[in-house]
A tleap script that builds the chain and sets N, CA, C and O, in Angstrom:
source leaprc.protein.ff14SB
mol = sequence {
  NMET ALA ALA THR ARG THR SER ASP TRP PHE
  GLY LYS LEU ASN GLN LEU ASP PHE ASP ILE
  ASP PHE PHE GLU LYS LEU LEU ALA ARG ASN
  GLY ASP SER ILE GLU VAL VAL ARG THR LEU
  GLY GLU LEU VAL ALA ARG LYS GLY ASP VAL
  ARG ARG ALA LEU GLU LEU ASP ARG ARG LEU
  VAL SER LEU LEU PRO ASP ASP PHE LEU ALA
  ARG TYR ASN LEU ALA CYS SER LEU ALA LEU
  ALA GLY GLN PRO ASP GLU ALA ILE ASP SER
  LEU SER THR ALA ILE LEU LEU GLY TYR ASP
  ASP LEU ALA HIE LEU GLU VAL ASP PRO ASP
  LEU ASP SER LEU ARG GLU ARG PRO ASP PHE
  ARG ALA LEU LEU GLY HIE CGLU
}
set mol.1.N position { 14.660 45.950 16.778 }
set mol.1.CA position { 14.799 45.139 18.001 }
set mol.1.C position { 13.539 44.178 18.175 }
set mol.1.O position { 13.665 43.056 18.666 }
set mol.2.N position { 12.408 44.647 17.775 }
set mol.2.CA position { 11.179 43.705 18.012 }
set mol.2.C position { 11.340 42.585 17.022 }
set mol.2.O position { 10.910 41.484 17.364 }
set mol.3.N position { 11.905 42.716 15.834 }
set mol.3.CA position { 12.043 41.628 14.869 }
set mol.3.C position { 12.996 40.625 15.447 }
set mol.3.O position { 12.864 39.437 15.151 }
set mol.4.N position { 13.915 41.012 16.226 }
set mol.4.CA position { 14.886 40.038 16.817 }
set mol.4.C position { 14.165 39.214 17.823 }
set mol.4.O position { 14.309 37.991 17.821 }
set mol.5.N position { 13.352 39.850 18.735 }
set mol.5.CA position { 12.564 39.065 19.684 }
set mol.5.C position { 11.601 38.081 19.109 }
set mol.5.O position { 11.430 36.957 19.581 }
set mol.6.N position { 10.931 38.596 17.983 }
set mol.6.CA position { 9.962 37.667 17.308 }
set mol.6.C position { 10.716 36.575 16.665 }
set mol.6.O position { 10.188 35.464 16.707 }
set mol.7.N position { 11.895 36.698 16.058 }
set mol.7.CA position { 12.623 35.602 15.341 }
set mol.7.C position { 13.182 34.722 16.513 }
set mol.7.O position { 13.256 33.504 16.345 }
set mol.8.N position { 13.558 35.262 17.630 }
set mol.8.CA position { 14.049 34.429 18.814 }
set mol.8.C position { 12.871 33.494 19.248 }
set mol.8.O position { 13.018 32.287 19.440 }
set mol.9.N position { 11.620 34.206 19.393 }
set mol.9.CA position { 10.498 33.424 19.859 }
set mol.9.C position { 10.069 32.351 18.751 }
set mol.9.O position { 9.741 31.220 19.109 }
set mol.10.N position { 10.074 32.669 17.584 }
set mol.10.CA position { 9.642 31.607 16.546 }
set mol.10.C position { 10.768 30.530 16.405 }
set mol.10.O position { 10.463 29.363 16.159 }
set mol.11.N position { 12.007 30.902 16.553 }
set mol.11.CA position { 13.063 29.938 16.431 }
set mol.11.C position { 13.018 28.927 17.599 }
set mol.11.O position { 13.632 27.867 17.470 }
set mol.12.N position { 12.366 29.174 18.670 }
set mol.12.CA position { 12.351 28.241 19.805 }
set mol.12.C position { 11.089 27.231 19.690 }
set mol.12.O position { 10.986 26.281 20.466 }
set mol.13.N position { 10.187 27.477 18.732 }
set mol.13.CA position { 9.010 26.598 18.616 }
set mol.13.C position { 8.980 25.871 17.381 }
set mol.13.O position { 9.332 26.384 16.319 }
set mol.14.N position { 8.552 24.637 17.495 }
set mol.14.CA position { 8.387 23.873 16.285 }
set mol.14.C position { 7.055 24.297 15.582 }
set mol.14.O position { 6.303 25.063 16.184 }
set mol.15.N position { 6.750 23.870 14.422 }
set mol.15.CA position { 5.545 24.251 13.714 }
set mol.15.C position { 4.244 24.103 14.517 }
set mol.15.O position { 3.433 25.023 14.627 }
set mol.16.N position { 4.092 22.876 15.079 }
set mol.16.CA position { 2.896 22.619 15.807 }
set mol.16.C position { 2.752 23.515 17.043 }
set mol.16.O position { 1.661 24.003 17.338 }
set mol.17.N position { 3.855 23.726 17.758 }
set mol.17.CA position { 3.753 24.701 18.934 }
set mol.17.C position { 3.548 26.090 18.478 }
set mol.17.O position { 2.915 26.841 19.219 }
set mol.18.N position { 4.023 26.546 17.301 }
set mol.18.CA position { 3.767 27.839 16.844 }
set mol.18.C position { 2.308 28.018 16.532 }
set mol.18.O position { 1.677 29.007 16.905 }
set mol.19.N position { 1.773 26.993 15.810 }
set mol.19.CA position { 0.337 27.030 15.496 }
set mol.19.C position { -0.644 27.064 16.734 }
set mol.19.O position { -1.645 27.777 16.810 }
set mol.20.N position { -0.227 26.240 17.624 }
set mol.20.CA position { -1.093 26.280 18.965 }
set mol.20.C position { -0.968 27.586 19.584 }
set mol.20.O position { -1.997 28.142 19.967 }
set mol.21.N position { 0.202 28.168 19.738 }
set mol.21.CA position { 0.386 29.557 20.338 }
set mol.21.C position { -0.469 30.502 19.568 }
set mol.21.O position { -1.201 31.305 20.147 }
set mol.22.N position { -0.387 30.419 18.257 }
set mol.22.CA position { -1.150 31.398 17.341 }
set mol.22.C position { -2.641 31.267 17.719 }
set mol.22.O position { -3.269 32.249 18.114 }
set mol.23.N position { -3.177 30.105 17.602 }
set mol.23.CA position { -4.608 29.874 17.827 }
set mol.23.C position { -5.076 30.186 19.265 }
set mol.23.O position { -6.216 30.584 19.505 }
set mol.24.N position { -4.123 29.982 20.215 }
set mol.24.CA position { -4.477 30.375 21.686 }
set mol.24.C position { -4.703 31.863 21.746 }
set mol.24.O position { -5.593 32.365 22.432 }
set mol.25.N position { -3.813 32.589 20.954 }
set mol.25.CA position { -3.991 34.073 21.034 }
set mol.25.C position { -5.272 34.508 20.275 }
set mol.25.O position { -5.918 35.481 20.665 }
set mol.26.N position { -5.633 33.788 19.196 }
set mol.26.CA position { -6.864 34.105 18.471 }
set mol.26.C position { -8.050 33.808 19.452 }
set mol.26.O position { -8.996 34.591 19.535 }
set mol.27.N position { -7.979 32.703 20.164 }
set mol.27.CA position { -9.098 32.317 21.127 }
set mol.27.C position { -9.251 33.319 22.181 }
set mol.27.O position { -10.358 33.661 22.595 }
set mol.28.N position { -8.018 33.846 22.667 }
set mol.28.CA position { -8.153 34.828 23.777 }
set mol.28.C position { -8.915 36.144 23.303 }
set mol.28.O position { -9.563 36.851 24.074 }
set mol.29.N position { -8.762 36.383 21.963 }
set mol.29.CA position { -9.432 37.503 21.370 }
set mol.29.C position { -10.922 37.247 21.139 }
set mol.29.O position { -11.749 38.141 21.319 }
set mol.30.N position { -11.246 36.047 20.749 }
set mol.30.CA position { -12.581 35.663 20.341 }
set mol.30.C position { -12.895 34.253 20.728 }
set mol.30.O position { -12.783 33.293 19.965 }
set mol.31.N position { -13.296 34.201 21.970 }
set mol.31.CA position { -13.597 32.864 22.477 }
set mol.31.C position { -14.760 32.083 21.977 }
set mol.31.O position { -14.896 30.892 22.257 }
set mol.32.N position { -15.638 32.777 21.205 }
set mol.32.CA position { -16.762 32.181 20.663 }
set mol.32.C position { -16.594 31.606 19.166 }
set mol.32.O position { -17.515 31.050 18.568 }
set mol.33.N position { -15.390 31.795 18.668 }
set mol.33.CA position { -15.174 31.504 17.342 }
set mol.33.C position { -15.134 29.994 17.061 }
set mol.33.O position { -14.188 29.321 17.470 }
set mol.34.N position { -16.073 29.495 16.422 }
set mol.34.CA position { -16.173 28.057 16.145 }
set mol.34.C position { -14.994 27.534 15.495 }
set mol.34.O position { -14.456 26.496 15.880 }
set mol.35.N position { -14.540 28.281 14.438 }
set mol.35.CA position { -13.448 27.876 13.708 }
set mol.35.C position { -12.159 27.787 14.509 }
set mol.35.O position { -11.385 26.843 14.348 }
set mol.36.N position { -11.928 28.774 15.375 }
set mol.36.CA position { -10.776 28.824 16.166 }
set mol.36.C position { -10.806 27.672 17.252 }
set mol.36.O position { -9.810 26.968 17.414 }
set mol.37.N position { -11.859 27.504 17.929 }
set mol.37.CA position { -12.023 26.466 18.898 }
set mol.37.C position { -11.794 25.082 18.212 }
set mol.37.O position { -11.028 24.255 18.705 }
set mol.38.N position { -12.445 24.873 17.125 }
set mol.38.CA position { -12.195 23.501 16.437 }
set mol.38.C position { -10.806 23.276 15.942 }
set mol.38.O position { -10.271 22.175 16.068 }
set mol.39.N position { -10.204 24.300 15.377 }
set mol.39.CA position { -8.840 24.131 14.881 }
set mol.39.C position { -7.871 23.951 16.108 }
set mol.39.O position { -6.994 23.086 16.103 }
set mol.40.N position { -8.073 24.801 17.144 }
set mol.40.CA position { -7.120 24.672 18.272 }
set mol.40.C position { -7.298 23.257 18.898 }
set mol.40.O position { -6.317 22.613 19.271 }
set mol.41.N position { -8.492 22.815 19.000 }
set mol.41.CA position { -8.772 21.481 19.635 }
set mol.41.C position { -8.058 20.372 18.771 }
set mol.41.O position { -7.523 19.431 19.356 }
set mol.42.N position { -8.036 20.448 17.497 }
set mol.42.CA position { -7.387 19.550 16.604 }
set mol.42.C position { -5.900 19.612 16.791 }
set mol.42.O position { -5.245 18.571 16.825 }
set mol.43.N position { -5.333 20.813 16.917 }
set mol.43.CA position { -3.911 20.902 17.123 }
set mol.43.C position { -3.415 20.391 18.466 }
set mol.43.O position { -2.401 19.697 18.542 }
set mol.44.N position { -4.125 20.735 19.507 }
set mol.44.CA position { -3.649 20.217 20.851 }
set mol.44.C position { -3.863 18.716 21.015 }
set mol.44.O position { -3.181 18.016 21.765 }
set mol.45.N position { -4.830 18.294 20.280 }
set mol.45.CA position { -5.060 16.778 20.290 }
set mol.45.C position { -3.910 16.115 19.503 }
set mol.45.O position { -3.396 15.092 19.955 }
set mol.46.N position { -3.486 16.662 18.337 }
set mol.46.CA position { -2.382 16.132 17.690 }
set mol.46.C position { -1.077 16.211 18.465 }
set mol.46.O position { -0.158 15.416 18.267 }
set mol.47.N position { -1.027 17.204 19.361 }
set mol.47.CA position { 0.256 17.282 20.226 }
set mol.47.C position { 0.119 16.248 21.361 }
set mol.47.O position { 1.103 15.899 22.013 }
set mol.48.N position { -1.029 15.801 21.570 }
set mol.48.CA position { -1.234 14.832 22.815 }
set mol.48.C position { -1.649 15.456 24.101 }
set mol.48.O position { -1.570 14.807 25.144 }
set mol.49.N position { -2.101 16.724 24.083 }
set mol.49.CA position { -2.555 17.440 25.218 }
set mol.49.C position { -4.009 17.018 25.521 }
set mol.49.O position { -4.916 17.794 25.223 }
set mol.50.N position { -4.256 15.928 26.051 }
set mol.50.CA position { -5.608 15.389 26.266 }
set mol.50.C position { -6.464 16.351 27.060 }
set mol.50.O position { -7.628 16.613 26.756 }
set mol.51.N position { -5.827 16.855 28.083 }
set mol.51.CA position { -6.650 17.747 29.060 }
set mol.51.C position { -7.173 18.929 28.315 }
set mol.51.O position { -8.354 19.262 28.413 }
set mol.52.N position { -6.301 19.575 27.562 }
set mol.52.CA position { -6.668 20.787 26.851 }
set mol.52.C position { -7.606 20.473 25.649 }
set mol.52.O position { -8.507 21.260 25.360 }
set mol.53.N position { -7.410 19.387 24.984 }
set mol.53.CA position { -8.352 18.886 23.918 }
set mol.53.C position { -9.695 18.617 24.436 }
set mol.53.O position { -10.673 18.982 23.785 }
set mol.54.N position { -9.822 18.014 25.544 }
set mol.54.CA position { -11.092 17.744 26.199 }
set mol.54.C position { -11.762 19.093 26.491 }
set mol.54.O position { -12.920 19.277 26.115 }
set mol.55.N position { -11.135 19.968 27.094 }
set mol.55.CA position { -11.619 21.317 27.451 }
set mol.55.C position { -12.181 21.965 26.202 }
set mol.55.O position { -13.313 22.447 26.228 }
set mol.56.N position { -11.362 22.000 25.005 }
set mol.56.CA position { -11.847 22.685 23.943 }
set mol.56.C position { -12.965 21.892 23.283 }
set mol.56.O position { -13.918 22.498 22.793 }
set mol.57.N position { -12.891 20.483 23.244 }
set mol.57.CA position { -14.068 19.790 22.698 }
set mol.57.C position { -15.426 20.058 23.408 }
set mol.57.O position { -16.472 20.160 22.766 }
set mol.58.N position { -15.360 20.173 24.814 }
set mol.58.CA position { -16.513 20.569 25.579 }
set mol.58.C position { -17.003 21.900 25.186 }
set mol.58.O position { -18.209 22.127 25.087 }
set mol.59.N position { -16.079 22.804 24.957 }
set mol.59.CA position { -16.408 24.197 24.604 }
set mol.59.C position { -17.112 24.173 23.265 }
set mol.59.O position { -18.127 24.841 23.064 }
set mol.60.N position { -16.568 23.407 22.367 }
set mol.60.CA position { -17.101 23.343 21.039 }
set mol.60.C position { -18.430 22.866 21.002 }
set mol.60.O position { -19.261 23.417 20.279 }
set mol.61.N position { -18.750 21.766 21.804 }
set mol.61.CA position { -20.149 21.151 21.941 }
set mol.61.C position { -21.084 22.127 22.561 }
set mol.61.O position { -22.266 22.133 22.220 }
set mol.62.N position { -20.585 23.015 23.524 }
set mol.62.CA position { -21.476 23.998 24.019 }
set mol.62.C position { -21.823 25.087 22.995 }
set mol.62.O position { -22.840 25.765 23.142 }
set mol.63.N position { -20.988 25.263 21.956 }
set mol.63.CA position { -21.286 26.181 20.963 }
set mol.63.C position { -22.097 25.631 19.828 }
set mol.63.O position { -22.868 26.321 19.160 }
set mol.64.N position { -21.877 24.327 19.642 }
set mol.64.CA position { -22.557 23.553 18.539 }
set mol.64.C position { -23.175 22.298 19.075 }
set mol.64.O position { -22.730 21.202 18.735 }
set mol.65.N position { -24.262 22.428 19.964 }
set mol.65.CA position { -24.711 21.149 20.566 }
set mol.65.C position { -25.311 20.122 19.646 }
set mol.65.O position { -25.434 18.970 20.062 }
set mol.66.N position { -25.694 20.442 18.433 }
set mol.66.CA position { -26.244 19.507 17.488 }
set mol.66.C position { -25.306 19.124 16.365 }
set mol.66.O position { -25.752 18.570 15.361 }
set mol.67.N position { -24.082 19.387 16.498 }
set mol.67.CA position { -22.949 19.026 15.517 }
set mol.67.C position { -22.417 17.660 15.863 }
set mol.67.O position { -21.753 17.511 16.889 }
set mol.68.N position { -22.675 16.670 15.063 }
set mol.68.CA position { -22.320 15.331 15.235 }
set mol.68.C position { -20.691 15.093 15.261 }
set mol.68.O position { -20.173 14.208 15.942 }
set mol.69.N position { -20.053 15.883 14.538 }
set mol.69.CA position { -18.649 15.814 14.510 }
set mol.69.C position { -18.047 16.317 15.782 }
set mol.69.O position { -17.156 15.655 16.314 }
set mol.70.N position { -18.463 17.432 16.309 }
set mol.70.CA position { -18.137 17.903 17.615 }
set mol.70.C position { -18.344 16.952 18.699 }
set mol.70.O position { -17.488 16.788 19.568 }
set mol.71.N position { -19.504 16.287 18.680 }
set mol.71.CA position { -19.792 15.205 19.640 }
set mol.71.C position { -18.825 13.979 19.533 }
set mol.71.O position { -18.378 13.405 20.526 }
set mol.72.N position { -18.543 13.629 18.250 }
set mol.72.CA position { -17.653 12.567 18.069 }
set mol.72.C position { -16.227 12.865 18.553 }
set mol.72.O position { -15.598 12.048 19.225 }
set mol.73.N position { -15.753 14.023 18.204 }
set mol.73.CA position { -14.418 14.571 18.770 }
set mol.73.C position { -14.479 14.578 20.293 }
set mol.73.O position { -13.485 14.215 20.922 }
set mol.74.N position { -15.528 14.949 20.892 }
set mol.74.CA position { -15.620 14.926 22.325 }
set mol.74.C position { -15.560 13.603 22.829 }
set mol.74.O position { -14.908 13.373 23.847 }
set mol.75.N position { -16.203 12.658 22.193 }
set mol.75.CA position { -16.082 11.234 22.633 }
set mol.75.C position { -14.716 10.738 22.606 }
set mol.75.O position { -14.338 10.016 23.528 }
set mol.76.N position { -13.922 11.048 21.638 }
set mol.76.CA position { -12.568 10.633 21.423 }
set mol.76.C position { -11.776 11.226 22.563 }
set mol.76.O position { -11.005 10.504 23.194 }
set mol.77.N position { -11.923 12.486 22.858 }
set mol.77.CA position { -11.129 13.101 24.022 }
set mol.77.C position { -11.520 12.458 25.282 }
set mol.77.O position { -10.651 12.130 26.090 }
set mol.78.N position { -12.749 12.259 25.505 }
set mol.78.CA position { -13.255 11.554 26.678 }
set mol.78.C position { -12.672 10.161 26.933 }
set mol.78.O position { -12.289 9.796 28.044 }
set mol.79.N position { -12.630 9.393 25.803 }
set mol.79.CA position { -12.089 8.051 25.863 }
set mol.79.C position { -10.575 8.160 26.229 }
set mol.79.O position { -10.098 7.405 27.076 }
set mol.80.N position { -9.836 9.083 25.601 }
set mol.80.CA position { -8.415 9.263 25.861 }
set mol.80.C position { -8.181 9.702 27.289 }
set mol.80.O position { -7.166 9.355 27.894 }
set mol.81.N position { -9.132 10.476 27.840 }
set mol.81.CA position { -8.983 10.970 29.199 }
set mol.81.C position { -9.386 10.003 30.334 }
set mol.81.O position { -9.332 10.311 31.524 }
set mol.82.N position { -9.812 8.753 29.840 }
set mol.82.CA position { -10.299 7.744 30.783 }
set mol.82.C position { -11.615 7.913 31.396 }
set mol.82.O position { -11.855 7.549 32.547 }
set mol.83.N position { -12.479 8.475 30.608 }
set mol.83.CA position { -13.899 8.729 31.003 }
set mol.83.C position { -14.794 7.945 29.978 }
set mol.83.O position { -15.460 8.519 29.117 }
set mol.84.N position { -14.754 6.589 30.142 }
set mol.84.CA position { -15.548 5.818 29.129 }
set mol.84.C position { -17.079 5.962 29.148 }
set mol.84.O position { -17.720 5.952 28.096 }
set mol.85.N position { -17.622 6.087 30.275 }
set mol.85.CA position { -19.037 6.316 30.303 }
set mol.85.C position { -19.529 7.507 29.433 }
set mol.85.O position { -20.401 7.423 28.568 }
set mol.86.N position { -18.849 8.621 29.782 }
set mol.86.CA position { -19.215 9.863 29.118 }
set mol.86.C position { -18.880 9.748 27.622 }
set mol.86.O position { -19.551 10.316 26.761 }
set mol.87.N position { -17.819 8.992 27.358 }
set mol.87.CA position { -17.440 8.852 25.842 }
set mol.87.C position { -18.525 8.068 25.083 }
set mol.87.O position { -18.859 8.405 23.947 }
set mol.88.N position { -19.025 7.110 25.667 }
set mol.88.CA position { -20.098 6.334 25.085 }
set mol.88.C position { -21.327 7.128 24.898 }
set mol.88.O position { -21.974 7.028 23.855 }
set mol.89.N position { -21.701 7.960 25.917 }
set mol.89.CA position { -22.769 8.818 25.770 }
set mol.89.C position { -22.606 9.835 24.706 }
set mol.89.O position { -23.575 10.128 24.006 }
set mol.90.N position { -21.456 10.393 24.533 }
set mol.90.CA position { -21.189 11.414 23.523 }
set mol.90.C position { -21.163 10.639 22.109 }
set mol.90.O position { -21.586 11.235 21.118 }
set mol.91.N position { -20.705 9.403 22.002 }
set mol.91.CA position { -20.650 8.640 20.690 }
set mol.91.C position { -22.248 8.446 20.417 }
set mol.91.O position { -22.705 8.772 19.322 }
set mol.92.N position { -22.979 7.974 21.308 }
set mol.92.CA position { -24.436 7.766 21.103 }
set mol.92.C position { -25.154 8.980 20.577 }
set mol.92.O position { -25.994 8.940 19.678 }
set mol.93.N position { -24.742 10.100 21.230 }
set mol.93.CA position { -25.460 11.390 20.722 }
set mol.93.C position { -24.923 11.692 19.338 }
set mol.93.O position { -25.693 12.145 18.491 }
set mol.94.N position { -23.666 11.471 19.062 }
set mol.94.CA position { -23.033 11.801 17.696 }
set mol.94.C position { -23.827 10.956 16.662 }
set mol.94.O position { -24.157 11.459 15.588 }
set mol.95.N position { -24.109 9.776 16.956 }
set mol.95.CA position { -24.799 8.856 16.036 }
set mol.95.C position { -26.275 9.245 15.814 }
set mol.95.O position { -26.842 9.206 14.722 }
set mol.96.N position { -26.845 9.637 17.014 }
set mol.96.CA position { -28.257 10.116 16.892 }
set mol.96.C position { -28.293 11.424 16.026 }
set mol.96.O position { -29.269 11.673 15.318 }
set mol.97.N position { -27.275 12.199 16.096 }
set mol.97.CA position { -27.294 13.470 15.348 }
set mol.97.C position { -26.908 13.312 13.926 }
set mol.97.O position { -26.976 14.250 13.133 }
set mol.98.N position { -26.476 12.050 13.585 }
set mol.98.CA position { -26.121 11.810 12.173 }
set mol.98.C position { -24.862 11.230 11.892 }
set mol.98.O position { -24.652 10.889 10.728 }
set mol.99.N position { -23.938 11.045 12.794 }
set mol.99.CA position { -22.620 10.382 12.532 }
set mol.99.C position { -22.979 8.966 12.008 }
set mol.99.O position { -23.700 8.185 12.629 }
set mol.100.N position { -22.415 8.715 10.817 }
set mol.100.CA position { -22.634 7.388 10.280 }
set mol.100.C position { -21.483 6.564 9.728 }
set mol.100.O position { -21.632 5.572 9.014 }
set mol.101.N position { -20.329 7.066 10.123 }
set mol.101.CA position { -19.058 6.457 9.626 }
set mol.101.C position { -18.650 5.293 10.735 }
set mol.101.O position { -17.671 5.379 11.476 }
set mol.102.N position { -19.500 4.292 10.710 }
set mol.102.CA position { -19.187 3.218 11.723 }
set mol.102.C position { -17.862 2.485 11.449 }
set mol.102.O position { -17.224 1.993 12.379 }
set mol.103.N position { -17.439 2.409 10.133 }
set mol.103.CA position { -16.239 1.744 9.767 }
set mol.103.C position { -14.998 2.509 10.488 }
set mol.103.O position { -14.042 1.908 10.977 }
set mol.104.N position { -15.134 3.760 10.484 }
set mol.104.CA position { -14.039 4.557 11.140 }
set mol.104.C position { -14.116 4.404 12.698 }
set mol.104.O position { -13.086 4.343 13.369 }
set mol.105.N position { -15.256 4.350 13.206 }
set mol.105.CA position { -15.543 4.215 14.633 }
set mol.105.C position { -14.685 2.951 15.057 }
set mol.105.O position { -13.933 2.975 16.030 }
set mol.106.N position { -14.860 1.862 14.256 }
set mol.106.CA position { -14.252 0.513 14.563 }
set mol.106.C position { -12.728 0.567 14.531 }
set mol.106.O position { -12.074 -0.298 15.115 }
set mol.107.N position { -12.119 1.612 13.828 }
set mol.107.CA position { -10.693 1.543 13.838 }
set mol.107.C position { -9.974 2.779 14.449 }
set mol.107.O position { -8.751 2.750 14.584 }
set mol.108.N position { -10.688 3.840 14.815 }
set mol.108.CA position { -10.160 4.941 15.302 }
set mol.108.C position { -9.394 4.700 16.647 }
set mol.108.O position { -9.985 4.343 17.666 }
set mol.109.N position { -8.081 4.910 16.590 }
set mol.109.CA position { -7.194 4.535 17.777 }
set mol.109.C position { -7.630 5.380 19.068 }
set mol.109.O position { -7.416 4.932 20.195 }
set mol.110.N position { -8.232 6.582 18.868 }
set mol.110.CA position { -8.727 7.317 20.068 }
set mol.110.C position { -9.656 6.508 20.884 }
set mol.110.O position { -9.734 6.721 22.094 }
set mol.111.N position { -10.380 5.578 20.296 }
set mol.111.CA position { -11.480 4.886 20.936 }
set mol.111.C position { -11.071 3.471 21.356 }
set mol.111.O position { -11.919 2.656 21.718 }
set mol.112.N position { -9.732 3.179 21.301 }
set mol.112.CA position { -9.303 1.784 21.730 }
set mol.112.C position { -9.591 1.421 23.021 }
set mol.112.O position { -9.751 0.221 23.244 }
set mol.113.N position { -9.701 2.316 24.033 }
set mol.113.CA position { -10.081 1.991 25.371 }
set mol.113.C position { -11.546 1.582 25.485 }
set mol.113.O position { -11.922 1.092 26.550 }
set mol.114.N position { -12.340 1.730 24.552 }
set mol.114.CA position { -13.776 1.398 24.512 }
set mol.114.C position { -14.051 0.079 23.813 }
set mol.114.O position { -15.126 -0.491 23.999 }
set mol.115.N position { -13.157 -0.407 23.046 }
set mol.115.CA position { -13.383 -1.547 22.110 }
set mol.115.C position { -14.128 -2.761 22.852 }
set mol.115.O position { -15.099 -3.269 22.292 }
set mol.116.N position { -13.755 -3.172 23.928 }
set mol.116.CA position { -14.261 -4.425 24.551 }
set mol.116.C position { -15.533 -4.141 25.334 }
set mol.116.O position { -16.180 -5.073 25.811 }
set mol.117.N position { -15.914 -2.843 25.479 }
set mol.117.CA position { -17.227 -2.542 26.271 }
set mol.117.C position { -18.405 -3.087 25.494 }
set mol.117.O position { -18.414 -2.969 24.268 }
set mol.118.N position { -19.386 -3.669 26.125 }
set mol.118.CA position { -20.602 -4.083 25.527 }
set mol.118.C position { -21.429 -2.941 24.894 }
set mol.118.O position { -22.010 -3.074 23.816 }
set mol.119.N position { -21.446 -1.808 25.633 }
set mol.119.CA position { -22.135 -0.702 25.140 }
set mol.119.C position { -21.578 -0.059 23.839 }
set mol.119.O position { -22.331 0.400 22.979 }
set mol.120.N position { -20.166 -0.045 23.731 }
set mol.120.CA position { -19.540 0.319 22.509 }
set mol.120.C position { -19.859 -0.678 21.386 }
set mol.120.O position { -20.199 -0.287 20.269 }
set mol.121.N position { -19.742 -1.968 21.707 }
set mol.121.CA position { -20.035 -3.005 20.591 }
set mol.121.C position { -21.574 -2.919 20.050 }
set mol.121.O position { -21.892 -3.131 18.880 }
set mol.122.N position { -22.398 -2.600 21.015 }
set mol.122.CA position { -23.826 -2.279 20.633 }
set mol.122.C position { -23.937 -1.198 19.711 }
set mol.122.O position { -24.700 -1.262 18.748 }
set mol.123.N position { -23.193 -0.170 19.960 }
set mol.123.CA position { -23.322 1.054 18.968 }
set mol.123.C position { -22.921 0.517 17.605 }
set mol.123.O position { -23.513 0.973 16.626 }
set mol.124.N position { -22.064 -0.319 17.451 }
set mol.124.CA position { -21.632 -0.822 16.171 }
set mol.124.C position { -22.473 -1.900 15.660 }
set mol.124.O position { -22.235 -2.384 14.553 }
set mol.125.N position { -23.483 -2.330 16.415 }
set mol.125.CA position { -24.332 -3.405 16.036 }
set mol.125.C position { -23.778 -4.894 16.210 }
set mol.125.O position { -24.243 -5.865 15.613 }
set mol.126.N position { -22.776 -4.928 17.064 }
set mol.126.CA position { -22.106 -6.252 17.452 }
set mol.126.C position { -22.462 -6.671 18.778 }
set mol.126.O position { -21.596 -7.005 19.587 }
set mol.127.N position { -23.658 -6.671 19.038 }
set mol.127.CA position { -24.107 -7.049 20.401 }
set mol.127.C position { -23.864 -8.422 20.739 }
set mol.127.O position { -24.194 -8.853 21.844 }
savepdb mol mol.pdb
quit
C-alpha cells in the first residue's frame, strides 16, 4: 500500500519538483548543510521561485560569509527580486572576495535589471 502512495506522489511531480521536494526534506533534517542549501537554492532558482531562492541565498551567505560564489548568487536573487541596491552591494562584496568572471557578469540575464545603473557599470570598469 505504501508503494502505491509513493508512486502516486511521484507520478504527480515533474523531475524538478521532485528534486525540490527531496532537498526541502533534507534541509528540514539538516538546516546547516551547505551542500543542501546551495543545491536547493539552485533548484528553486531554476524553477523561478525568486522569493525562496533569495531566502536560501541569504541563508547560504550566513553560513559562508566569505564565499564569493554565494555572494554572487545572492546578488542575482536580489536583482531578480527588485532589490538593486542590495544586489550591487552583494556583487561588490563578491568581487572583493575574489569573483573575477566579469565577462559572465556582463551577460548574466539575472542581472539585466542592473545593466544601466552607473554603479553596476563601474563594477565592470565602464564608468
